[in-house]
Rosetta silent file (secondary structure, phi, psi, omega in degrees, C-alpha in Angstrom):
SEQUENCE: MQNRHLRFLTYFIMGYMLLAFVWWSFLLFTKNRDAFHAKIELQQIGMAAEGVIQSPMDFYVSERYQELVTSYRKQERMIMGETIFLSLSLLAGIYVIYRGYRREVASSKQQRNFLLSITHELKSPLAGIRLALETIAKRGDQLPPDKRQMLSMRGIKEADRLNKLVEDLLLSARLESAYQFHQEPLALEELVERIVLQQSQQNPEAEIDFSASTSLAHVSGDRQALTSVVINLIENALKYSSPPAKVVVSLRQQGDQLCLEVADQGIGIRGQDKKQVFEKFFRVGSEDTRKTKGTGLGLFIVKELVKAHHGTIKVRDNQPQGTVFAITLPIATVKKEQSSLPVV
SCORE:     score description
SCORE:     0.000 S_00000001
   1 L     0.000  -43.115  177.851   99.282    3.948   34.535 S_00000001
   2 H   -58.947  -43.987 -179.215   99.425    4.087   30.729 S_00000001
   3 H   -65.644  -32.415  178.127   95.669    4.128   30.422 S_00000001
   4 H   -67.209  -43.077  177.464   95.438    6.939   32.995 S_00000001
   5 H   -66.009  -34.946  173.758   97.931    9.054   31.042 S_00000001
   6 H   -62.858  -42.594 -179.688   96.024    8.344   27.889 S_00000001
   7 H   -63.983  -46.531 -179.921   92.756    9.359   29.547 S_00000001
   8 H   -60.475  -40.489  177.802   94.306   12.616   30.821 S_00000001
   9 H   -64.182  -38.561  177.188   95.720   13.353   27.315 S_00000001
  10 H   -63.127  -47.164  179.149   92.278   12.763   25.804 S_00000001
  11 H   -61.838  -37.493  177.903   90.649   15.168   28.261 S_00000001
  12 H   -62.601  -46.368 -176.578   93.356   17.760   27.606 S_00000001
  13 H   -65.389  -38.139  179.476   92.873   17.553   23.855 S_00000001
  14 H   -70.991  -35.060  176.858   89.062   17.785   24.217 S_00000001
  15 H   -66.060  -41.878  176.769   89.417   20.692   26.640 S_00000001
  16 H   -62.112  -39.562  178.923   91.671   22.419   24.216 S_00000001
  17 H   -68.721  -35.647  176.856   89.205   21.869   21.386 S_00000001
  18 H   -63.833  -47.538  176.605   86.383   23.266   23.524 S_00000001
  19 H   -63.521  -34.842  175.729   88.346   26.403   24.230 S_00000001
  20 H   -65.748  -39.482  177.531   89.308   26.636   20.553 S_00000001
  21 H   -62.496  -41.366  177.578   85.618   26.472   19.568 S_00000001
  22 H   -62.233  -45.146 -176.714   84.802   29.267   22.028 S_00000001
  23 H   -67.852  -40.199  176.707   87.668   31.378   20.670 S_00000001
  24 H   -63.822  -39.147  177.029   86.783   30.742   17.047 S_00000001
  25 H   -64.618  -39.226  174.269   83.235   31.658   17.821 S_00000001
  26 H   -58.909  -43.875  177.212   84.330   34.903   19.371 S_00000001
  27 H   -62.509  -38.958 -179.406   86.377   35.680   16.289 S_00000001
  28 H   -67.824  -45.733  172.712   83.567   34.918   13.984 S_00000001
  29 H   -52.006  -45.908  179.414   81.247   37.226   15.982 S_00000001
  30 H   -64.522  -44.286 -179.979   83.874   39.964   15.782 S_00000001
  31 H   -66.773  -38.698  178.722   84.472   39.537   12.024 S_00000001
  32 H   -60.423  -43.912  178.944   80.754   39.355   11.412 S_00000001
  33 H   -68.424  -39.510  176.384   80.229   42.584   13.303 S_00000001
  34 H   -62.548  -41.297  178.726   83.130   44.374   11.591 S_00000001
  35 H   -66.248  -34.537  174.536   81.814   43.271    8.266 S_00000001
  36 H   -62.174  -46.484  177.715   78.333   44.547    9.198 S_00000001
  37 H   -67.973  -34.047  176.870   79.638   47.962   10.078 S_00000001
  38 H   -67.891  -34.860  176.163   81.766   48.095    6.907 S_00000001
  39 H   -65.323  -40.563  176.605   78.714   47.203    4.800 S_00000001
  40 H   -61.018  -46.280  179.391   76.766   49.999    6.509 S_00000001
  41 H   -64.140  -44.032 -176.595   79.399   52.615    5.779 S_00000001
  42 H   -64.621  -43.972 -178.598   79.769   51.385    2.164 S_00000001
  43 H   -67.526  -36.589 -178.683   76.011   51.306    1.597 S_00000001
  44 H   -66.769  -42.118  177.575   75.567   54.691    3.226 S_00000001
  45 H   -64.528  -39.340 -178.208   78.193   56.286    1.015 S_00000001
  46 H   -64.870  -44.278 -175.137   76.728   54.673   -2.105 S_00000001
  47 H   -68.963  -37.303  176.769   73.174   55.807   -1.272 S_00000001
  48 H   -65.310  -42.063 -178.721   74.411   59.342   -0.475 S_00000001
  49 H   -67.343  -33.933  179.698   76.307   59.504   -3.813 S_00000001
  50 L   -79.943   -7.444 -179.344   73.120   58.365   -5.645 S_00000001
  51 L    77.330   16.129 -179.082   71.140   61.083   -3.885 S_00000001
  52 L   -74.378  -37.527  179.159   68.747   58.487   -2.318 S_00000001
  53 L  -116.827  153.282 -179.796   69.340   59.863    1.182 S_00000001
  54 L  -107.791  -21.161 -176.045   69.836   63.367    2.363 S_00000001
  55 L  -149.696  161.102 -179.706   71.024   62.642    5.981 S_00000001
  56 H   -57.141  -36.112 -179.519   72.348   59.679    8.053 S_00000001
  57 H   -62.736  -31.568  174.984   68.879   59.290    9.617 S_00000001
  58 H   -64.496  -32.292 -179.508   67.367   58.639    6.261 S_00000001
  59 H   -67.287  -42.661 -169.663   69.736   55.736    5.782 S_00000001
  60 H   -75.586   -9.715  177.025   68.859   54.018    9.140 S_00000001
  61 L  -107.448    2.704 -175.437   65.143   53.982    8.204 S_00000001
  62 L   -80.177  166.789 -179.295   65.736   52.783    4.676 S_00000001
  63 H   -72.674  -36.018 -177.747   64.930   49.293    3.324 S_00000001
  64 H   -61.879  -42.635 -178.361   68.568   48.574    2.431 S_00000001
  65 H   -68.125  -34.743  177.959   69.665   49.104    6.099 S_00000001
  66 H   -70.113  -30.193  176.568   66.915   46.791    7.305 S_00000001
  67 H   -72.156  -35.693  174.918   68.116   44.102    4.901 S_00000001
  68 H   -65.749  -39.330  176.581   71.643   44.476    6.221 S_00000001
  69 H   -66.272  -42.636 -179.464   70.402   44.126    9.804 S_00000001
  70 H   -62.698  -43.446 -177.849   68.323   41.044    9.004 S_00000001
  71 H   -66.703  -39.227 -179.198   71.305   39.389    7.273 S_00000001
  72 H   -65.383  -44.184  179.443   73.589   40.279   10.242 S_00000001
  73 H   -64.542  -38.725 -179.753   71.177   38.819   12.808 S_00000001
  74 H   -66.237  -38.764  175.557   70.789   35.693   10.792 S_00000001
  75 H   -67.828  -33.449  177.389   74.534   35.153   10.617 S_00000001
  76 H   -64.582  -44.901  179.700   74.811   35.800   14.337 S_00000001
  77 H   -64.440  -38.364  178.334   72.218   33.076   15.049 S_00000001
  78 H   -64.278  -48.155  178.450   74.038   30.611   12.763 S_00000001
  79 H   -59.522  -44.429  177.610   77.308   31.237   14.490 S_00000001
  80 H   -60.455  -46.963 -177.222   75.654   30.872   17.966 S_00000001
  81 H   -62.835  -46.076  177.791   73.880   27.695   16.919 S_00000001
  82 H   -61.471  -37.733  179.803   77.036   26.100   15.515 S_00000001
  83 H   -62.002  -52.865 -175.485   78.984   27.127   18.681 S_00000001
  84 H   -62.706  -43.487 -179.582   76.372   25.577   20.973 S_00000001
  85 H   -59.842  -47.955  179.356   76.044   22.411   18.876 S_00000001
  86 H   -65.585  -40.658 -179.359   79.795   21.787   18.713 S_00000001
  87 H   -65.635  -45.076 -175.647   80.324   22.544   22.412 S_00000001
  88 H   -68.002  -35.581  179.849   77.501   20.230   23.479 S_00000001
  89 H   -64.477  -41.499  179.461   78.768   17.538   21.113 S_00000001
  90 H   -70.402  -40.117  173.882   82.224   17.727   22.602 S_00000001
  91 H   -60.590  -42.112  175.405   80.892   17.730   26.142 S_00000001
  92 H   -59.664  -40.816  177.066   78.815   14.714   25.266 S_00000001
  93 H   -65.990  -37.750  171.972   81.847   13.012   23.924 S_00000001
  94 H   -62.896  -43.488  179.823   83.801   13.698   27.153 S_00000001
  95 H   -64.700  -40.749  179.797   80.973   12.259   29.222 S_00000001
  96 H   -63.575  -41.008  179.261   80.730    9.158   27.092 S_00000001
  97 H   -64.676  -45.934 -178.396   84.510    8.674   27.319 S_00000001
  98 H   -68.151  -40.492  178.953   84.495    9.189   31.143 S_00000001
  99 H   -67.793  -40.700  176.956   81.503    6.847   31.656 S_00000001
 100 H   -63.194  -36.178  179.149   83.144    4.241   29.450 S_00000001
 101 H   -67.889  -48.544  176.106   86.357    4.601   31.333 S_00000001
 102 H   -60.147  -33.184 -177.133   84.623    4.176   34.724 S_00000001
 103 H   -75.895  -35.958  177.434   82.710    1.157   33.401 S_00000001
 104 H   -65.896  -39.990  179.866   85.989   -0.453   32.157 S_00000001
 105 H   -64.882  -44.576 -177.694   87.654    0.230   35.474 S_00000001
 106 H   -64.585  -43.410 -179.423   84.720   -1.315   37.409 S_00000001
 107 H   -64.146  -43.058  178.534   84.619   -4.296   35.027 S_00000001
 108 H   -62.554  -40.657  178.209   88.426   -4.830   35.314 S_00000001
 109 H   -66.450  -39.380  179.696   88.146   -4.667   39.104 S_00000001
 110 H   -67.420  -41.259 -179.817   85.264   -7.168   39.150 S_00000001
 111 H   -66.167  -35.753  176.019   87.139   -9.516   36.844 S_00000001
 112 H   -66.522  -46.977  179.636   90.216   -9.288   39.107 S_00000001
 113 H   -56.541  -45.079 -176.627   88.083   -9.973   42.201 S_00000001
 114 H   -61.911  -46.460  177.895   86.474  -12.856   40.374 S_00000001
 115 H   -61.026  -39.537 -179.413   89.814  -14.412   39.386 S_00000001
 116 H   -69.326  -41.057 -176.594   91.128  -14.092   42.877 S_00000001
 117 H   -74.101  -38.067  178.787   87.940  -15.547   44.489 S_00000001
 118 H   -68.136  -32.985  176.989   87.527  -18.399   41.909 S_00000001
 119 H   -63.377  -43.450  179.646   91.145  -19.385   42.366 S_00000001
 120 H   -72.057  -39.445 -178.175   90.649  -19.754   46.103 S_00000001
 121 H   -65.413  -27.198 -179.060   87.201  -21.305   45.701 S_00000001
 122 H   -90.091  -36.929 -179.221   88.583  -23.999   43.431 S_00000001
 123 H   -70.667  -37.157 -170.515   91.838  -24.641   45.246 S_00000001
 124 H   -65.602  -55.244 -177.317   90.302  -24.827   48.760 S_00000001
 125 H   -68.631  -28.884  179.169   87.869  -27.817   48.194 S_00000001
 126 H   -67.928  -36.109  176.645   90.386  -29.585   46.002 S_00000001
 127 H   -67.005  -38.231 -179.004   92.998  -29.332   48.709 S_00000001
 128 H   -66.174  -41.047  177.239   90.427  -30.551   51.265 S_00000001
 129 H   -64.873  -45.159 -177.979   89.478  -33.555   49.081 S_00000001
 130 H   -67.162  -38.406  178.742   93.160  -34.441   48.373 S_00000001
 131 H   -65.964  -40.027  179.717   94.042  -34.225   52.086 S_00000001
 132 H   -67.254  -43.321  179.431   91.188  -36.510   53.090 S_00000001
 133 H   -64.432  -41.362  177.487   92.035  -39.040   50.387 S_00000001
 134 H   -66.294  -38.122  175.573   95.766  -39.034   51.170 S_00000001
 135 H   -65.328  -41.112  177.586   95.063  -39.542   54.858 S_00000001
 136 H   -68.292  -36.499 -179.521   92.786  -42.436   54.170 S_00000001
 137 H   -70.939  -36.866 -176.838   95.200  -43.971   51.670 S_00000001
 138 H   -83.513  -40.225 -171.469   98.265  -43.684   53.988 S_00000001
 139 H  -125.087   21.596 -178.123   96.742  -44.371   57.380 S_00000001
 140 L   -54.969  -42.411  179.447   93.412  -45.932   56.508 S_00000001
 141 L   -68.070  -24.851 -172.983   94.211  -49.192   58.395 S_00000001
 142 L   -93.744  -15.042 -174.587   95.354  -47.365   61.443 S_00000001
 143 L   -83.807  139.402  173.694   92.433  -44.912   61.682 S_00000001
 144 L   -67.081  163.519 -176.271   89.390  -45.809   63.792 S_00000001
 145 H   -61.071  -38.028 -178.767   86.096  -46.061   61.986 S_00000001
 146 H   -64.337  -36.860  177.644   84.800  -42.742   63.291 S_00000001
 147 H   -66.888  -42.813  178.192   87.894  -40.940   61.951 S_00000001
 148 H   -63.454  -38.608 -178.744   87.562  -42.585   58.527 S_00000001
 149 H   -66.570  -38.321  178.989   83.916  -41.614   58.537 S_00000001
 150 H   -66.941  -42.894  179.542   84.758  -38.036   59.458 S_00000001
 151 H   -68.589  -34.941  177.555   87.365  -37.776   56.715 S_00000001
 152 H   -67.039  -44.764 -178.309   85.007  -39.279   54.128 S_00000001
 153 H   -66.355  -33.283  176.804   82.213  -36.894   55.032 S_00000001
 154 H   -63.091  -46.354  179.988   84.651  -33.974   54.917 S_00000001
 155 H   -62.567  -39.182  178.336   85.747  -35.019   51.395 S_00000001
 156 H   -65.888  -41.523  179.144   82.091  -35.388   50.288 S_00000001
 157 H   -61.173  -41.754  178.378   81.288  -31.964   51.698 S_00000001
 158 H   -67.799  -37.519  177.177   84.183  -30.404   49.814 S_00000001
 159 H   -65.376  -40.984  177.926   83.107  -32.206   46.630 S_00000001
 160 H   -58.674  -40.392  178.445   79.585  -30.854   47.101 S_00000001
 161 H   -64.938  -43.965  175.209   80.993  -27.382   47.444 S_00000001
 162 H   -65.204  -39.064  174.778   83.041  -27.737   44.343 S_00000001
 163 H   -63.010  -40.769  178.122   80.015  -29.101   42.447 S_00000001
 164 H   -64.770  -36.412  177.790   77.904  -26.148   43.573 S_00000001
 165 H   -66.910  -40.482  179.478   80.521  -23.724   42.329 S_00000001
 166 H   -67.183  -40.121 -179.548   80.646  -25.340   38.922 S_00000001
 167 H   -60.939  -42.403  178.215   76.794  -25.360   38.837 S_00000001
 168 H   -62.035  -45.790  178.712   76.752  -21.652   39.690 S_00000001
 169 H   -57.094  -47.289  179.856   79.197  -20.866   36.986 S_00000001
 170 H   -66.238  -43.720 -179.027   77.201  -22.818   34.374 S_00000001
 171 H   -66.671  -41.366  174.525   73.868  -21.377   35.498 S_00000001
 172 H   -56.183  -40.548  178.722   75.157  -17.782   35.366 S_00000001
 173 H   -68.290  -38.606  179.744   76.290  -18.417   31.868 S_00000001
 174 H   -71.585  -31.146 -176.862   73.032  -19.997   30.785 S_00000001
 175 H   -68.696  -20.074  179.076   70.925  -17.239   32.358 S_00000001
 176 L   -88.859    1.249  178.225   72.534  -14.720   29.930 S_00000001
 177 L  -121.721 -159.208 -177.563   71.416  -16.846   26.943 S_00000001
 178 L   -82.146   68.526 -178.938   68.109  -18.546   25.934 S_00000001
 179 L   -87.033  132.975 -178.269   67.703  -20.585   29.140 S_00000001
 180 L  -106.749  145.272  175.741   64.261  -22.214   29.555 S_00000001
 181 L  -109.855  152.179  178.297   62.394  -23.001   32.765 S_00000001
 182 E  -100.869  106.766 -173.864   59.899  -25.731   33.548 S_00000001
 183 E   -88.088  130.292  179.764   56.850  -23.879   34.917 S_00000001
 184 E  -156.296  156.043  173.231   54.472  -25.627   37.354 S_00000001
 185 E   -67.928  132.113  179.979   52.304  -24.672   40.398 S_00000001
 186 E  -129.880  144.708  170.716   54.371  -24.907   43.593 S_00000001
 187 L   -88.616   99.484 -169.273   53.649  -24.724   47.263 S_00000001
 188 H   -64.749  -37.301 -179.533   56.383  -22.274   48.111 S_00000001
 189 H   -58.452  -39.913  175.859   55.994  -22.709   51.867 S_00000001
 190 H   -68.233  -38.330  177.789   56.821  -26.480   51.599 S_00000001
 191 H   -64.349  -47.230 -177.973   59.769  -25.816   49.343 S_00000001
 192 H   -68.281  -43.079  178.025   61.203  -23.196   51.715 S_00000001
 193 H   -57.028  -41.413  178.768   60.569  -25.277   54.821 S_00000001
 194 H   -64.358  -41.189 -178.529   62.419  -28.183   53.352 S_00000001
 195 H   -67.802  -40.161  176.197   65.387  -26.030   52.425 S_00000001
 196 H   -61.525  -39.176  179.719   65.534  -24.398   55.876 S_00000001
 197 H   -66.278  -43.954  174.950   65.610  -27.889   57.441 S_00000001
 198 H   -56.400  -53.889 -176.508   68.435  -28.936   55.127 S_00000001
 199 H   -64.518  -35.047  176.207   70.413  -25.823   55.872 S_00000001
 200 H   -64.667  -36.908  176.382   69.871  -26.204   59.660 S_00000001
 201 H   -69.807  -35.306  179.502   71.214  -29.736   59.445 S_00000001
 202 H   -79.055  -20.987 -177.727   74.229  -28.681   57.407 S_00000001
 203 L  -127.722   67.968 -175.092   74.888  -25.683   59.748 S_00000001
 204 L   -64.228  -21.404 -178.819   74.037  -26.906   63.290 S_00000001
 205 L   -77.205  -15.228  179.613   75.869  -24.064   64.872 S_00000001
 206 L   -92.395  156.846  179.460   73.523  -21.550   63.166 S_00000001
 207 E  -113.405  103.709 -179.414   69.980  -20.628   64.142 S_00000001
 208 E  -115.504  110.169 -178.041   67.588  -20.571   61.176 S_00000001
 209 E   -99.700  146.454 -179.011   63.968  -19.827   61.881 S_00000001
 210 E  -132.991  135.079  177.975   61.168  -20.149   59.429 S_00000001
 211 E  -138.987  139.016 -178.533   57.583  -18.674   59.700 S_00000001
 212 E  -142.999  145.633  175.535   54.827  -18.693   57.133 S_00000001
 213 L   -67.370  162.844  178.541   51.199  -17.439   57.014 S_00000001
 214 L   -89.454  153.989  176.769   48.454  -19.982   56.749 S_00000001
 215 L    59.955   49.019  178.087   46.522  -20.825   53.590 S_00000001
 216 L   -82.520  141.332  178.379   49.119  -19.524   51.192 S_00000001
 217 L   -73.436  166.977  175.579   48.391  -19.678   47.461 S_00000001
 218 L   -87.918  157.418  175.996   50.712  -21.427   45.054 S_00000001
 219 E  -109.090  155.022  178.975   53.224  -19.718   42.806 S_00000001
 220 E  -102.307  115.274  179.125   53.926  -20.678   39.179 S_00000001
 221 E  -169.316 -169.681  179.076   57.628  -21.402   38.605 S_00000001
 222 L   -96.741  124.054 -173.452   60.514  -23.727   38.172 S_00000001
 223 H   -63.457  -47.270 -175.632   61.161  -25.863   41.277 S_00000001
 224 H   -67.143  -35.188  178.856   64.913  -26.115   40.761 S_00000001
 225 H   -69.114  -43.429  178.249   65.291  -22.352   40.059 S_00000001
 226 H   -69.919  -32.605  173.405   63.325  -21.337   43.131 S_00000001
 227 H   -61.825  -44.190  177.795   65.189  -23.820   45.212 S_00000001
 228 H   -61.818  -35.063 -179.010   68.447  -22.139   44.042 S_00000001
 229 H   -64.595  -47.967 -176.421   67.045  -18.720   44.955 S_00000001
 230 H   -67.889  -41.979  178.841   66.267  -19.734   48.528 S_00000001
 231 H   -62.579  -45.005 -179.347   69.514  -21.667   49.082 S_00000001
 232 H   -62.020  -44.107 -176.406   71.595  -18.772   47.813 S_00000001
 233 H   -65.231  -43.449  178.463   69.825  -16.195   50.001 S_00000001
 234 H   -65.571  -46.969  177.513   70.180  -18.392   53.157 S_00000001
 235 H   -62.176  -36.654  174.569   73.807  -19.248   52.456 S_00000001
 236 H   -63.232  -39.124  177.945   74.558  -15.593   51.765 S_00000001
 237 H   -64.305  -39.767 -179.224   72.969  -14.663   55.159 S_00000001
 238 H   -70.305  -36.929 -174.190   75.014  -17.312   56.988 S_00000001
 239 H   -63.948  -40.253 -175.723   78.188  -16.340   55.145 S_00000001
 240 L   -99.804   24.441  176.806   78.121  -12.696   56.213 S_00000001
 241 L  -114.192  143.440  176.078   76.939  -13.279   59.827 S_00000001
 242 L   -79.083  139.922 -178.755   79.206  -13.629   62.779 S_00000001
 243 L   -65.434  145.889   -7.562   78.901  -16.931   64.562 S_00000001
 244 L   -79.773  130.662 -172.768   76.551  -18.019   65.923 S_00000001
 245 L   -73.639  146.305  174.556   74.591  -16.871   62.937 S_00000001
 246 E  -130.337  121.243  178.219   70.829  -16.118   63.213 S_00000001
 247 E  -124.924  135.267 -179.045   68.674  -16.047   60.140 S_00000001
 248 E  -115.188  122.006  175.652   64.965  -15.487   59.979 S_00000001
 249 E  -113.116  127.714 -177.342   63.001  -16.658   56.890 S_00000001
 250 E  -131.702  149.033  177.830   59.398  -15.511   56.597 S_00000001
 251 E  -138.102  131.408 -179.512   56.734  -16.087   53.921 S_00000001
 252 E  -150.160  162.235  177.175   53.443  -14.259   53.639 S_00000001
 253 E  -103.075  135.295  178.909   50.860  -13.241   51.088 S_00000001
 254 E  -127.086   93.995 -179.194   50.271   -9.751   49.942 S_00000001
 255 L    70.208 -120.637  177.827   47.330   -9.426   47.586 S_00000001
 256 L   -98.311   27.222 -177.472   48.165  -11.354   44.424 S_00000001
 257 E  -142.119  151.442  168.604   51.791  -11.905   45.419 S_00000001
 258 E  -103.410  136.285 -179.216   53.830  -13.941   47.869 S_00000001
 259 E  -111.559  121.656  174.646   56.572  -12.151   49.745 S_00000001
 260 E  -113.671  131.080 -178.657   59.563  -14.100   50.934 S_00000001
 261 E  -125.916  135.424  176.580   62.076  -12.382   53.234 S_00000001
 262 E  -124.001  110.469 -174.093   65.448  -13.586   54.427 S_00000001
 263 E  -116.357  137.011  179.194   66.841  -11.479   57.250 S_00000001
 264 E  -128.381  174.399 -179.583   70.178  -11.797   59.013 S_00000001
 265 L  -118.110   36.215 -172.228   72.062   -9.884   61.775 S_00000001
 266 L   -86.924 -148.827 -170.910   75.365   -9.808   59.894 S_00000001
 267 L   -77.757  -16.935 -179.187   77.679   -7.065   58.739 S_00000001
 268 L    81.265  172.914  177.203   75.097   -5.331   56.573 S_00000001
 269 L  -125.382  126.765  177.498   75.481   -3.639   53.218 S_00000001
 270 L   -61.817  149.552 -179.732   76.549   -0.087   52.715 S_00000001
 271 H   -55.195  -39.220 -178.670   74.135    2.206   50.935 S_00000001
 272 H   -72.740  -14.448 -178.615   76.455    2.738   47.994 S_00000001
 273 H   -98.304   -9.671 -173.256   76.787   -1.077   47.529 S_00000001
 274 L   -67.614  -28.006  179.816   73.038   -1.858   47.620 S_00000001
 275 L   -82.332  -10.968 -175.312   72.699   -1.035   43.849 S_00000001
 276 L  -109.670  -12.388 -171.194   75.684   -3.233   42.941 S_00000001
 277 L   -65.075  -18.033 -179.712   75.206   -6.407   45.042 S_00000001
 278 L   -93.739    4.060  179.371   73.123   -7.983   42.246 S_00000001
 279 L   -78.700  151.339 -177.135   75.818   -7.382   39.583 S_00000001
 280 L   -67.183  131.197  175.352   77.802  -10.319   38.246 S_00000001
 281 L    73.928   -1.699 -178.855   81.085  -10.907   40.244 S_00000001
 282 L   -75.784  134.563  178.255   80.412   -8.072   42.638 S_00000001
 283 L  -137.508  145.834 -178.706   81.328   -8.698   46.237 S_00000001
 284 L   -73.206  134.335  179.150   81.285   -6.290   49.144 S_00000001
 285 L    87.897 -171.739  179.532   84.770   -5.138   50.159 S_00000001
 286 L   -97.295  140.402  179.786   88.156   -5.970   48.651 S_00000001
 287 L   -67.147  -21.428  178.793   89.071   -9.451   47.527 S_00000001
 288 L   -76.174  -26.774  178.222   92.504   -9.011   49.151 S_00000001
 289 L  -107.982   -8.068 -177.108   91.024   -8.475   52.613 S_00000001
 290 L   -70.908  131.991 -178.351   87.784  -10.349   52.358 S_00000001
 291 L  -103.191  -18.644  176.769   87.639  -13.523   54.436 S_00000001
 292 L   -71.342  149.025 -178.632   84.253  -14.865   53.379 S_00000001
 293 L   -82.410  155.677  177.324   84.003  -17.465   50.689 S_00000001
 294 L   142.937  165.277 -177.461   82.211  -16.821   47.338 S_00000001
 295 L  -118.646   -4.052 -177.953   82.532  -15.754   43.762 S_00000001
 296 L    80.904   19.556  176.204   79.998  -12.886   43.539 S_00000001
 297 L  -101.091  -24.922 -174.593   77.576  -15.017   41.498 S_00000001
 298 H   -53.364  -56.775 -177.844   74.949  -15.955   44.116 S_00000001
 299 H   -70.690  -28.704  174.908   72.969  -12.712   44.181 S_00000001
 300 H   -62.407  -44.156  177.768   73.391  -12.235   40.474 S_00000001
 301 H   -64.762  -41.873  178.233   71.779  -15.665   39.935 S_00000001
 302 H   -58.785  -49.763 -178.340   69.029  -14.848   42.436 S_00000001
 303 H   -57.899  -48.966 -177.876   68.164  -11.595   40.679 S_00000001
 304 H   -64.191  -36.300  178.660   68.026  -13.202   37.231 S_00000001
 305 H   -70.115  -39.728  177.124   65.895  -16.139   38.451 S_00000001
 306 H   -65.866  -40.941  178.538   63.435  -13.856   40.260 S_00000001
 307 H   -61.924  -38.857 -177.175   63.274  -11.589   37.243 S_00000001
 308 H   -70.742  -22.924  175.546   62.607  -14.585   34.985 S_00000001
 309 L   -91.504   14.817  179.347   59.625  -15.456   37.292 S_00000001
 310 L    57.257   38.267  175.226   58.245  -11.904   36.842 S_00000001
 311 L  -104.770 -177.886  174.969   59.147  -11.161   40.460 S_00000001
 312 E  -135.926  155.133  175.304   61.045   -8.491   42.170 S_00000001
 313 E  -134.931  139.547  178.795   63.880   -8.436   44.747 S_00000001
 314 E  -136.989  154.025 -179.553   64.913   -5.672   47.067 S_00000001
 315 E  -122.339  139.119  174.813   67.523   -5.230   49.807 S_00000001
 316 E  -148.400  169.451  178.106   67.185   -3.094   52.920 S_00000001
 317 E   -76.652  143.757  178.877   68.768   -2.749   56.302 S_00000001
 318 L   -96.760  159.332  179.946   67.697   -4.968   59.157 S_00000001
 319 L  -114.377  132.800    1.224   67.213   -3.704   62.686 S_00000001
 320 L   -79.166  -17.105  177.513   69.334   -3.340   64.798 S_00000001
 321 L  -150.315  171.010  179.508   71.848   -4.647   62.232 S_00000001
 322 L   104.428 -165.678 -175.517   72.137   -6.850   59.268 S_00000001
 323 E  -136.944  149.964  172.115   70.354   -7.127   55.885 S_00000001
 324 E  -124.415  125.667  172.487   66.962   -8.168   54.630 S_00000001
 325 E  -106.195  122.378 -179.290   66.380   -9.496   51.155 S_00000001
 326 E  -115.276  124.548 -179.038   62.720   -9.347   50.102 S_00000001
 327 E  -115.309  137.341  172.642   61.340  -11.211   47.119 S_00000001
 328 E  -119.971  137.720  178.729   57.809  -10.946   45.688 S_00000001
 329 E  -130.770  139.183  178.148   56.479  -13.582   43.299 S_00000001
 330 E   -66.425  145.577  175.900   53.065  -13.561   41.489 S_00000001
 331 E   -72.634  147.503 -175.518   50.556  -16.093   42.621 S_00000001
 332 L   -67.916  141.750  176.745   49.968  -18.910   40.121 S_00000001
 333 L   -76.321 -178.766 -175.245   46.996  -18.564   37.741 S_00000001
 334 L   -74.301  -25.144 -177.294   44.328  -21.222   37.357 S_00000001
 335 L   -67.800  138.067 -175.701   46.100  -22.736   34.347 S_00000001
 336 L  -122.790    5.828  179.388   48.255  -25.716   35.363 S_00000001
 337 L   -75.261  160.112 -175.285   49.675  -26.896   32.098 S_00000001
 338 L   -78.675  139.036  175.879   53.440  -26.991   31.586 S_00000001
 339 E  -149.374  169.087  178.266   55.006  -24.104   29.715 S_00000001
 340 E   -94.929  141.792 -177.563   58.349  -22.471   29.156 S_00000001
 341 L  -119.465   98.125 -175.137   59.250  -19.395   31.102 S_00000001
 342 L   -72.705  154.501  174.791   61.928  -17.389   29.174 S_00000001
 343 L   -73.463  134.523 -178.858   64.339  -15.127   30.902 S_00000001
 344 L  -109.941    0.000    0.000   63.258  -11.525   30.626 S_00000001
């Protein structure tokens, strides 16, 4: 509330200054015009006393009058130029302040959402692991083997979830610094097919289909980074789809690029959010009402990794509903030596 009052006070002061500039400019124009007419009368009287002119018409065609007019027009242009410059400067200042305020509000909102989501994301797997361990510790001898196995697998799954969260946090931080990639020729269809199989096993209730064109060229990139890209896109599609989720992953070649698409039939993304989904910590909806898990880092990581591989990523609506994320990656060149691929 205090920041809002300060913002309104700032706008009021700038608005007052803008009106003051306009008023001062009007006064300067008026004073300049009055001074011009006074100089004309004084010059006319002086020239008449000297006998230089015989009638008023002689004065208006004289050289002295033309000099007065030239000086008057010059001063008018100076006043007009200063008025325009000061007004535009003030308007530019108001715009910069407004844009900065909106940016700070958006950043504060994203940080709040991140803190809310990260708190839940950290507490949930920790609670699951603690519950599984406490159950095994207290009733381990009484539990049948299948129950102990189920609890153990649940604890491992929650530990994997916690580990992935930590890895995403570390990776997002490294991507904003001088993070280096290990570049090598990769068969992208094999990598994607393996990930789709793993995700299908981990999410047996979901339907994940994969199709690829034949005789696809290799891409040049980092295996771990591209694995993270595919996993994040598939998990994101599953996360925002109503059960039973259906995800279609396709891979094809377009000229000198490979195009990877991950399509779901979930809730979709509003047009106004499509430009923000790749921002750090941004999540669709409000953190107070959102039920899906996540920290808002997945798509940010995907965008940065794709960008580092000199590729592009776009989002569009799926038909009849849902979202499609389309990635294009350049085909690998003939060179196969290892090199570093800096983030761009």
